[in-house]
C-alpha positions as a Markdown table, in Angstrom:
| # | Residue | x | y | z |
|---|---|---|---|---|
| 1 | Met | 5.1 | 10.8 | -14.0 |
| 2 | Lys | 5.0 | 7.1 | -14.9 |
| 3 | Ile | 4.1 | 4.1 | -12.7 |
| 4 | Ile | 5.9 | 0.9 | -13.2 |
| 5 | Ala | 5.2 | -2.6 | -11.8 |
| 6 | Arg | 7.7 | -4.8 | -9.9 |
| 7 | Pro | 10.3 | -2.1 | -9.2 |
| 8 | Pro | 13.9 | -3.3 | -8.3 |
| 9 | Glu | 14.2 | -4.6 | -4.8 |
| 10 | Ser | 17.1 | -2.1 | -4.2 |
| 11 | Thr | 14.8 | 0.8 | -5.0 |
| 12 | Val | 12.0 | -0.5 | -2.8 |
| 13 | Arg | 14.4 | -1.0 | 0.1 |
| 14 | Arg | 16.0 | 2.4 | -0.3 |
| 15 | Leu | 12.7 | 4.3 | -0.4 |
| 16 | Leu | 11.3 | 2.4 | 2.5 |
| 17 | Ser | 14.4 | 2.8 | 4.6 |
| 18 | Glu | 14.5 | 6.6 | 3.9 |
| 19 | Ala | 10.8 | 6.8 | 5.1 |
| 20 | Glu | 11.7 | 4.7 | 8.2 |
| 21 | Leu | 9.3 | 1.9 | 7.0 |
| 22 | Pro | 10.1 | -1.8 | 7.6 |
| 23 | Thr | 11.9 | -3.8 | 4.9 |
| 24 | Ser | 12.5 | -7.1 | 6.8 |
| 25 | Asp | 9.6 | -8.9 | 5.1 |
| 26 | Ile | 10.3 | -7.7 | 1.5 |
| 27 | Thr | 10.6 | -10.8 | -0.6 |
| 28 | Pro | 10.7 | -11.4 | -4.4 |
| 29 | Glu | 7.1 | -12.8 | -4.1 |
| 30 | Lys | 5.8 | -9.6 | -2.4 |
| 31 | Leu | 7.6 | -7.4 | -5.0 |
| 32 | Glu | 5.2 | -8.9 | -7.6 |
| 33 | Thr | 2.5 | -6.5 | -6.3 |
| 34 | Phe | 4.7 | -3.5 | -5.7 |
| 35 | Phe | 4.6 | -0.4 | -7.9 |
| 36 | Ala | 6.9 | 2.6 | -8.2 |
| 37 | Cys | 6.5 | 6.0 | -9.7 |
| 38 | Glu | 9.1 | 7.7 | -11.9 |
| 39 | Ser | 9.7 | 11.4 | -11.6 |
| 40 | Asp | 12.4 | 13.3 | -13.5 |
| 41 | Gly | 13.8 | 9.9 | -14.7 |
| 42 | Lys | 14.2 | 8.4 | -11.2 |
| 43 | Leu | 12.1 | 6.1 | -9.2 |
| 44 | Glu | 10.9 | 8.3 | -6.4 |
| 45 | Gly | 8.0 | 6.5 | -4.7 |
| 46 | Val | 6.7 | 3.0 | -4.0 |
| 47 | Val | 3.6 | 1.2 | -2.8 |
| 48 | Gly | 2.8 | -2.4 | -2.2 |
| 49 | Leu | -0.3 | -4.7 | -2.0 |
| 50 | Glu | -0.9 | -8.0 | -0.4 |
| 51 | Leu | -4.0 | -9.6 | -1.8 |
| 52 | Tyr | -6.0 | -12.3 | -0.1 |
| 53 | Gly | -9.3 | -13.2 | -1.8 |
| 54 | Thr | -11.6 | -10.2 | -1.4 |
| 55 | Val | -9.4 | -8.4 | 1.2 |
| 56 | Gly | -6.1 | -6.7 | 0.7 |
| 57 | Leu | -3.4 | -4.9 | 2.7 |
| 58 | Leu | -2.0 | -1.7 | 1.3 |
| 59 | Arg | 1.6 | -1.5 | 2.5 |
| 60 | Ser | 4.7 | 0.5 | 2.3 |
| 61 | Leu | 3.6 | 3.7 | 0.6 |
| 62 | Ala | 6.7 | 5.9 | 0.6 |
| 63 | Val | 7.8 | 8.9 | -1.5 |
| 64 | Ser | 11.3 | 10.3 | -1.5 |
| 65 | Ser | 11.6 | 13.3 | 0.8 |
| 66 | Arg | 12.7 | 15.6 | -2.1 |
| 67 | Cys | 9.5 | 14.7 | -4.1 |
| 68 | Arg | 6.8 | 15.0 | -1.4 |
| 69 | Ser | 3.8 | 17.3 | -1.8 |
| 70 | Arg | 3.8 | 16.8 | -5.6 |
| 71 | Gly | 1.0 | 14.2 | -5.6 |
| 72 | Leu | 3.1 | 11.2 | -6.1 |
| 73 | Gly | 1.8 | 9.4 | -3.0 |
| 74 | Ser | -1.8 | 10.1 | -4.1 |
| 75 | Ala | -1.1 | 8.8 | -7.6 |
| 76 | Leu | 0.5 | 5.6 | -6.3 |
| 77 | Leu | -2.4 | 5.1 | -3.9 |
| 78 | Met | -4.9 | 5.5 | -6.7 |
| 79 | His | -3.0 | 3.1 | -8.9 |
| 80 | Ala | -2.8 | 0.5 | -6.1 |
| 81 | Glu | -6.5 | 0.9 | -5.4 |
| 82 | Ala | -7.3 | 0.4 | -9.1 |
| 83 | Val | -5.2 | -2.8 | -9.2 |
| 84 | Ala | -6.9 | -4.1 | -6.0 |
| 85 | Gln | -10.4 | -3.4 | -7.5 |
| 86 | Ala | -9.5 | -5.1 | -10.8 |
| 87 | Arg | -8.4 | -8.2 | -8.8 |
| 88 | Gly | -11.7 | -8.3 | -6.9 |
| 89 | Ile | -10.7 | -6.7 | -3.6 |
| 90 | Val | -13.7 | -5.4 | -1.7 |
| 91 | Trp | -11.9 | -4.2 | 1.5 |
| 92 | Leu | -8.5 | -2.6 | 1.5 |
| 93 | Tyr | -6.8 | -2.3 | 4.9 |
| 94 | Leu | -3.6 | -0.5 | 6.0 |
| 95 | Leu | -1.6 | 0.3 | 9.1 |
| 96 | Thr | 0.1 | 3.6 | 9.7 |
| 97 | Thr | 1.9 | 5.4 | 12.5 |
| 98 | Thr | 2.4 | 8.7 | 10.6 |
| 99 | Ala | -0.1 | 9.2 | 7.8 |
| 100 | Glu | -3.6 | 8.7 | 9.3 |
| 101 | Arg | -4.7 | 12.1 | 8.2 |
| 102 | Phe | -3.5 | 11.6 | 4.6 |
| 103 | Phe | -5.4 | 8.3 | 4.3 |
| 104 | Arg | -8.5 | 9.7 | 5.9 |
| 105 | Gly | -8.6 | 12.4 | 3.3 |
| 106 | Leu | -8.6 | 9.7 | 0.6 |
| 107 | Gly | -11.6 | 7.8 | 2.0 |
| 108 | Tyr | -10.0 | 5.5 | 4.6 |
| 109 | Glu | -11.6 | 5.1 | 8.0 |
| 110 | Thr | -9.9 | 4.1 | 11.3 |
| 111 | Val | -11.4 | 1.0 | 12.7 |
| 112 | Pro | -10.5 | -1.2 | 15.8 |
| 113 | Arg | -7.8 | -3.8 | 15.2 |
| 114 | Glu | -10.2 | -6.4 | 16.5 |
| 115 | Leu | -12.2 | -6.0 | 13.3 |
| 116 | Ala | -9.3 | -7.2 | 11.1 |
| 117 | Pro | -10.2 | -10.3 | 9.0 |
| 118 | Pro | -8.1 | -13.4 | 9.6 |
| 119 | Glu | -6.2 | -12.9 | 6.3 |
| 120 | Ile | -4.9 | -9.5 | 7.5 |
| 121 | Arg | -4.2 | -10.7 | 11.0 |
| 122 | Arg | -1.9 | -13.3 | 9.6 |
| 123 | Thr | 0.3 | -10.8 | 7.7 |
| 124 | Ser | 3.7 | -10.0 | 9.2 |
| 125 | Glu | 2.8 | -6.3 | 9.0 |
| 126 | Phe | -0.2 | -6.8 | 11.3 |
| 127 | Ser | 1.1 | -9.5 | 13.5 |
| 128 | Thr | 4.7 | -8.5 | 14.2 |
| 129 | Ile | 6.1 | -5.6 | 12.3 |
| 130 | Cys | 3.7 | -2.7 | 12.9 |
| 131 | Pro | 3.2 | -1.6 | 16.5 |
| 132 | Val | -0.2 | -2.1 | 18.2 |
| 133 | Ser | -0.3 | 1.7 | 18.4 |
| 134 | Ser | -0.6 | 2.0 | 14.6 |
| 135 | Ala | -3.8 | 3.3 | 13.2 |
| 136 | Phe | -5.7 | 0.4 | 11.5 |
| 137 | Met | -7.7 | 1.7 | 8.6 |
| 138 | Val | -10.0 | 0.4 | 5.9 |
| 139 | Lys | -11.7 | 1.5 | 2.7 |
| 140 | Arg | -14.4 | -0.3 | 0.8 |
| 141 | Met | -13.5 | -0.6 | -2.9 |
| 142 | Thr | -16.0 | -0.4 | -5.6 |
| 143 | Val | -15.7 | -3.8 | -7.2 |
| 144 | Ile | -15.5 | -3.7 | -11.0 |
| 145 | Pro | -17.8 | -6.4 | -12.3 |
| 146 | Pro | -16.3 | -8.7 | -15.0 |
| 147 | Leu | -17.3 | -8.0 | -18.5 |
| 148 | Ser | -20.0 | -10.3 | -19.9 |
| 149 | Val | -19.4 | -11.7 | -23.3 |
């Protein structure tokens, strides 16, 4: 399996649609922090990040139905978390209607929506796209300190 940065918009839209995840706010700018995994020569999973200072929103983790239960989702999540950490993200948030158990198993905690920082509240995912019934989850990242020279 190989992870690539900035996958084609058509791939992102196809995988998100197949997983019944929203695509309405996918823009070229947002695709800059999307990643895809390749399995058997095809792009079979995607994940996106929105980064705002020291907080980030993990969004749109989707794996093709024929490739689930092979660890692709976990690998994409670990990659996204590593990118977030390298960019100074301390708190990584997400919203989910279907995968709360999956994320809880990987260190995310469910928290009340009222605890969302302003940067996350302003995202389209939080403010309009995801239903208020979505689980709102967070994970504290281990910040990687910059190398001193």
